[in-house]
C-alpha positions as CSV (number, residue, x, y, z in Angstrom):
1,M,-102.2,-9.9,79.1
2,A,-102.3,-8.4,75.9
3,V,-102.1,-5.0,77.5
4,E,-99.2,-6.1,79.2
5,Q,-97.4,-7.5,76.3
6,I,-97.9,-4.2,74.5
7,A,-96.8,-2.0,77.5
8,R,-93.3,-4.4,77.4
9,N,-92.9,-4.8,73.7
10,P,-94.4,-1.4,72.0
11,P,-94.7,-1.4,68.8
12,P,-91.8,0.2,66.9
13,G,-92.5,4.0,66.3
14,P,-92.4,5.3,62.3
15,A,-88.9,5.7,61.3
16,L,-89.7,8.3,58.9
17,P,-90.5,11.1,60.6
18,R,-87.3,10.8,62.7
19,A,-85.2,10.4,59.3
20,R,-87.2,13.8,58.5
21,L,-86.6,15.1,61.5
22,A,-82.4,14.6,61.3
23,T,-82.6,15.4,57.7
24,S,-84.0,18.8,58.7
25,A,-81.8,19.2,61.6
26,R,-78.7,19.5,59.2
27,L,-80.0,21.2,55.8
28,P,-79.5,24.7,57.3
29,G,-75.8,24.2,57.9
30,L,-74.6,22.3,54.9
31,A,-76.9,25.1,52.8
32,L,-75.0,27.5,54.7
33,S,-71.8,25.8,54.3
34,A,-72.9,24.8,50.2
35,G,-73.8,28.8,49.7
36,V,-70.7,29.8,51.0
37,A,-68.4,27.3,49.0
38,L,-70.4,28.5,45.8
39,L,-69.0,32.0,46.6
40,S,-65.7,30.8,46.9
41,L,-65.8,28.8,43.5
42,A,-66.8,31.9,41.9
43,L,-64.3,34.2,43.4
44,G,-61.7,32.0,43.1
45,S,-62.1,32.4,39.0
46,L,-61.4,35.9,39.5
47,P,-57.7,37.0,38.4
48,L,-56.7,38.7,42.2
49,L,-58.1,35.7,43.7
50,A,-57.4,32.6,41.6
51,T,-53.8,32.2,43.7
52,L,-55.3,31.6,47.1
53,G,-57.7,28.9,45.4
54,P,-61.3,28.1,46.4
55,L,-60.6,26.0,49.9
56,T,-58.5,28.8,51.3
57,L,-61.2,31.2,50.4
58,A,-64.1,29.4,51.4
59,M,-62.2,29.0,54.5
60,I,-61.7,32.5,54.9
61,L,-65.4,33.4,53.8
62,G,-66.5,30.9,56.3
63,L,-64.6,32.4,58.8
64,I,-65.8,36.1,58.6
65,L,-69.2,34.9,58.0
66,G,-69.3,32.8,61.2
67,Q,-68.2,35.4,63.6
68,R,-71.6,37.9,62.6
69,L,-74.1,34.7,62.7
70,P,-76.8,35.3,65.4
71,R,-76.3,32.3,68.1
72,T,-80.0,31.2,67.2
73,L,-78.5,30.1,63.4
74,S,-75.2,29.1,64.4
75,E,-77.0,26.4,67.2
76,R,-79.5,25.6,64.2
77,S,-76.2,24.8,61.8
78,A,-74.2,22.8,64.0
79,A,-75.7,19.4,63.1
80,G,-75.5,20.4,59.2
81,T,-71.6,22.1,59.2
82,E,-70.5,18.7,61.5
83,I,-71.6,16.5,58.2
84,A,-70.0,18.9,56.0
85,R,-66.8,18.5,57.6
86,T,-66.4,15.2,58.8
87,A,-68.7,12.9,55.9
88,M,-68.2,15.1,53.2
89,L,-64.7,16.1,54.2
90,R,-63.5,12.3,53.4
91,V,-65.4,11.7,50.4
92,G,-63.4,14.9,49.2
93,I,-60.0,13.2,50.2
94,V,-60.8,9.8,48.5
95,L,-61.6,11.7,45.4
96,Y,-58.8,13.8,45.3
97,G,-56.4,10.8,44.5
98,L,-58.2,10.8,40.8
99,R,-56.5,14.0,40.1
100,I,-52.8,11.8,40.2
101,S,-52.2,8.9,37.8
102,V,-50.0,6.1,37.9
103,D,-48.1,7.6,34.5
104,D,-47.6,10.8,35.9
105,L,-45.8,9.5,38.9
106,L,-43.2,7.3,36.8
107,Q,-42.7,10.2,34.5
108,V,-41.1,12.5,37.1
109,G,-39.0,9.6,38.4
110,S,-37.3,7.9,41.5
111,A,-35.2,12.0,42.0
112,A,-38.9,13.2,42.4
113,L,-40.3,10.4,45.2
114,L,-36.9,10.6,47.1
115,T,-36.5,14.3,47.7
116,D,-40.1,14.0,48.5
117,L,-39.5,11.5,51.0
118,I,-37.0,13.3,52.5
119,V,-39.1,16.7,52.8
120,V,-42.0,15.3,53.8
121,L,-40.6,13.3,57.1
122,G,-37.8,16.4,57.4
123,I,-40.2,18.9,57.9
124,F,-42.8,17.2,59.9
125,L,-40.4,16.1,62.4
126,L,-39.1,19.4,62.6
127,A,-42.3,20.7,63.3
128,G,-42.9,17.9,66.1
129,W,-39.2,18.9,67.5
130,A,-39.2,22.9,67.1
131,G,-43.0,23.3,68.0
132,T,-42.8,21.4,71.4
133,R,-39.3,22.0,72.5
134,L,-38.6,25.8,71.2
135,L,-42.1,27.5,70.6
136,K,-43.9,25.3,73.8
137,L,-46.4,24.2,71.7
138,E,-48.5,20.9,72.2
139,L,-47.4,18.2,70.1
140,K,-50.7,17.9,68.4
141,T,-50.9,21.6,67.4
142,A,-47.4,21.4,66.2
143,L,-48.3,18.8,63.8
144,L,-50.8,20.0,62.4
145,V,-48.9,22.8,61.3
146,G,-46.2,21.0,59.9
147,A,-48.4,18.8,58.1
148,G,-49.9,21.8,55.8
149,S,-46.2,22.8,55.5
150,A,-44.7,19.0,54.5
151,V,-47.7,17.8,52.6
152,C,-49.8,19.5,50.5
153,G,-51.3,22.7,52.9
154,A,-55.1,23.1,54.1
155,A,-55.9,19.7,52.8
156,A,-53.7,17.8,54.4
157,I,-54.7,19.8,57.8
158,L,-57.9,18.8,57.2
159,A,-56.9,14.9,56.6
160,I,-54.4,14.3,59.5
161,A,-56.6,16.3,62.1
162,P,-58.5,13.4,63.4
163,A,-55.7,11.1,63.6
164,L,-54.1,13.8,65.9
165,R,-57.2,14.5,67.7
166,A,-56.6,18.2,67.2
167,R,-58.6,20.8,68.8
168,T,-61.3,22.1,66.0
169,Q,-59.7,25.9,67.2
170,D,-56.2,25.2,66.3
171,I,-57.4,23.9,62.4
172,P,-58.0,27.6,60.8
173,V,-54.5,28.8,62.7
174,A,-52.7,25.8,60.9
175,I,-54.4,26.9,57.7
176,A,-53.2,30.8,58.1
177,T,-49.7,29.2,57.9
178,V,-50.5,27.7,54.8
179,V,-52.3,30.8,53.3
180,L,-49.7,33.3,54.2
181,F,-46.5,31.5,53.5
182,G,-47.4,29.2,50.7
183,T,-48.3,32.5,49.4
184,C,-45.2,34.2,49.9
185,A,-42.8,30.9,48.3
186,M,-45.4,31.0,45.4
187,L,-44.5,34.6,44.7
188,L,-41.1,34.4,45.8
189,Y,-40.2,31.3,43.5
190,P,-40.4,32.6,40.3
191,W,-38.2,35.7,41.0
192,L,-35.8,33.2,42.7
193,W,-35.3,31.6,39.4
194,A,-34.7,35.1,37.4
195,L,-31.7,35.4,39.5
196,E,-28.3,34.4,38.2
197,P,-26.8,32.9,41.3
198,V,-30.1,30.5,41.6
199,R,-29.5,29.7,38.0
200,Q,-26.2,28.5,38.1
201,L,-27.0,26.3,41.8
202,F,-29.0,24.6,39.8
203,D,-27.0,24.2,37.0
204,G,-29.5,25.8,34.6
205,S,-31.4,23.1,34.7
206,E,-35.3,23.8,34.9
207,L,-36.0,20.7,35.1
208,A,-34.4,20.3,38.6
209,F,-35.4,23.6,40.0
210,G,-39.5,22.3,39.0
211,R,-38.6,19.3,41.3
212,Y,-37.4,21.8,43.8
213,L,-40.7,24.0,43.3
214,G,-43.0,21.4,43.5
215,S,-41.2,19.6,46.7
216,T,-41.2,22.8,48.9
217,V,-44.0,25.0,48.2
218,H,-47.2,24.4,50.3
219,E,-50.9,23.9,48.0
220,V,-51.0,22.2,44.6
221,A,-52.6,25.4,43.6
222,Q,-49.7,27.6,44.3
223,V,-47.0,24.9,43.0
224,A,-49.6,25.5,39.8
225,A,-49.6,29.2,39.7
226,A,-45.9,29.7,40.4
227,A,-44.6,27.0,38.1
228,G,-46.6,29.2,35.4
229,A,-43.4,30.9,34.8
230,L,-41.5,27.7,34.2
231,S,-40.9,25.7,31.0
232,P,-44.2,23.8,30.4
233,E,-41.9,20.4,31.0
234,A,-40.6,21.9,34.0
235,G,-43.7,23.1,35.4
236,Q,-45.5,19.6,34.9
237,A,-42.6,18.5,36.6
238,A,-43.3,20.6,39.1
239,V,-47.0,19.7,39.6
240,I,-46.1,16.2,39.3
241,T,-43.4,16.2,42.2
242,K,-46.6,18.1,44.3
243,L,-49.1,15.2,43.9
244,I,-46.5,12.7,44.9
245,R,-46.1,15.0,48.1
246,V,-50.1,14.6,48.5
247,M,-49.7,10.9,47.7
248,L,-47.1,10.8,51.1
249,L,-50.3,12.1,53.1
250,V,-51.7,8.3,53.5
251,P,-48.5,6.5,55.1
252,L,-48.0,10.0,57.2
253,I,-51.7,9.7,58.4
254,L,-51.4,5.8,58.8
255,A,-48.0,6.4,61.3
256,V,-49.6,9.2,63.2
257,T,-52.8,7.1,63.8
258,A,-51.3,4.6,65.2
259,Y,-48.7,6.9,67.3
260,F,-51.4,8.7,69.2
261,A,-53.8,5.7,69.5
262,R,-50.9,3.7,71.4
263,R,-49.8,6.9,73.3
264,E,-53.4,7.3,74.4
265,D,-53.9,3.7,75.2
266,R,-50.6,3.6,77.3
267,D,-51.8,6.6,79.3
268,E,-55.2,4.9,79.9
269,G,-54.2,1.6,80.7
270,S,-55.9,-0.4,77.9
271,A,-55.1,-2.5,75.3
272,V,-53.6,-1.3,72.1
273,T,-56.1,-0.2,69.3
274,V,-55.3,1.3,66.0
275,K,-57.7,2.3,63.9
276,L,-56.9,2.7,60.0
277,P,-58.4,6.0,58.2
278,W,-60.6,4.4,55.5
279,F,-60.6,7.1,53.5
280,A,-56.9,7.4,53.3
281,L,-56.7,3.8,52.2
282,L,-59.2,4.3,49.4
283,F,-57.1,7.7,48.3
284,L,-54.3,5.5,48.0
285,L,-56.4,3.3,45.2
286,M,-57.4,6.2,43.1
287,P,-54.5,6.8,41.1
288,M,-55.0,3.1,40.0
289,V,-58.8,3.5,39.3
290,N,-57.4,7.0,37.2
291,A,-55.2,4.5,35.3
292,S,-57.8,1.5,34.8
293,G,-59.4,3.6,32.0
294,L,-62.8,2.6,33.3
295,L,-63.3,6.5,33.8
296,S,-63.7,8.7,30.8
297,T,-62.3,12.2,30.9
298,T,-64.8,14.1,30.7
299,L,-66.2,12.0,33.7
300,L,-62.9,12.4,35.3
301,E,-63.2,16.0,35.1
302,L,-66.6,16.2,36.3
303,V,-65.8,13.9,39.6
304,R,-62.9,16.8,39.9
305,Q,-65.6,19.2,40.1
306,L,-67.2,17.5,42.4
307,D,-64.1,16.8,44.5
308,T,-63.7,20.5,44.7
309,L,-66.9,21.5,45.9
310,L,-67.1,18.9,48.6
311,L,-63.8,20.1,49.9
312,A,-64.8,23.6,49.7
313,I,-67.8,23.0,51.5
314,A,-65.7,21.3,54.1
315,M,-63.8,24.6,54.7
316,A,-66.6,26.8,54.7
317,A,-68.1,24.6,57.6
318,L,-65.0,24.8,59.3
319,G,-64.4,28.3,58.9
320,L,-68.5,28.8,60.6
321,E,-67.5,26.8,63.4
322,T,-64.3,28.8,64.4
323,R,-64.5,31.7,66.3
324,F,-61.6,34.5,66.9
325,A,-62.0,34.2,70.1
326,A,-60.6,30.4,70.2
327,L,-57.8,31.7,67.4
328,K,-56.3,34.4,69.6
329,S,-55.9,32.0,72.2
330,S,-53.3,30.3,70.0
331,G,-51.4,33.4,70.0
332,L,-48.0,34.2,67.6
333,K,-46.5,30.7,68.1
334,P,-47.9,28.7,65.3
335,L,-47.4,31.6,63.0
336,L,-43.5,31.5,64.1
337,L,-43.5,27.8,63.5
338,G,-44.6,28.6,60.1
339,A,-42.4,30.5,59.0
340,L,-39.4,28.3,60.5
341,L,-40.4,25.5,58.5
342,F,-40.9,28.1,55.4
343,L,-37.2,29.0,55.4
344,A,-36.5,25.1,55.9
345,L,-38.7,24.3,52.9
346,M,-36.7,26.9,50.9
347,V,-33.0,26.3,52.2
348,A,-33.0,22.6,53.0
349,G,-35.4,21.7,50.3
350,A,-32.7,23.1,47.4
351,G,-30.1,21.3,49.3
352,V,-32.3,17.9,49.3
353,T,-33.0,18.5,45.7
354,L,-29.4,18.9,44.5
355,V,-28.1,15.9,46.5
356,V,-30.6,13.7,45.2
357,G,-30.4,14.6,42.0
358,V,-26.4,13.9,42.0
359,L,-27.2,10.3,43.8
360,V,-30.2,9.4,41.2
């Protein structure tokens, strides 16, 4: 009888070896991703590469290395890179919110907020319409490119990809549009401000041009680099305007999550369920934590460095898991969409900035 009971209800096995096994399975991928991220941080300090930023460099280095990894090493690192590009990414996005303070948001006023709202919504919707109607892309692919152009580059693409149910191979393609056209914008905008017709268009207001720069250039690092050609006040307005765009990522993720959840549930004939991304909601709370004074300036700086490292590890993992063969299948259409959105940002963004400046 005792033997039968033991057979039916065997004593629980040791959990520690299983935990160790799971940890050891993740270590190769995590170590590889972290190594690539640390290299990108080191290279990002070089003058020639500083404008790309460590996140973009981490993705590029991971992408290059990923093509050369032996199959056995690629399989061994899969569990770790999966953790890096999911859990570590979400923590990094939450901590990213500590870069923004409530005082920063109030300083630029309602003009920057309204401009950003119009630009983000307009570019995102344009991406969906032009990508599907003109270029015949899948809606998810088009909106992935649109998020990078409309909000905050690579960070927005990584953050919104789960809400879109996007394919992994589409993410580096979308990031490539940010790298290409964001770099073009970063080099072009200071040259534009040097032109007399452009100065006249903005009535000589460097502050208005700074808001225009912050509301239309792709990456935060690219905005900061381009704003270096302006006065300190205008440069600060550009960066803060850009950070407001980053904040708008949260409602955008919530809207996209709700839309695709309802769409897929409707197609499957099941009840509508919407799962709110917890990391996006926590991100929204971070500026208030920043303003509370609970974190010292030194601690905030350490957290920002940790955040950059976490995001770089996620980008490296994404690059390591991507294969050029998958990128080729996307063709040139995503780049064409990125070019269209880049032109729309430059032309329509200037118009929105000027009109809002008059009305507000």
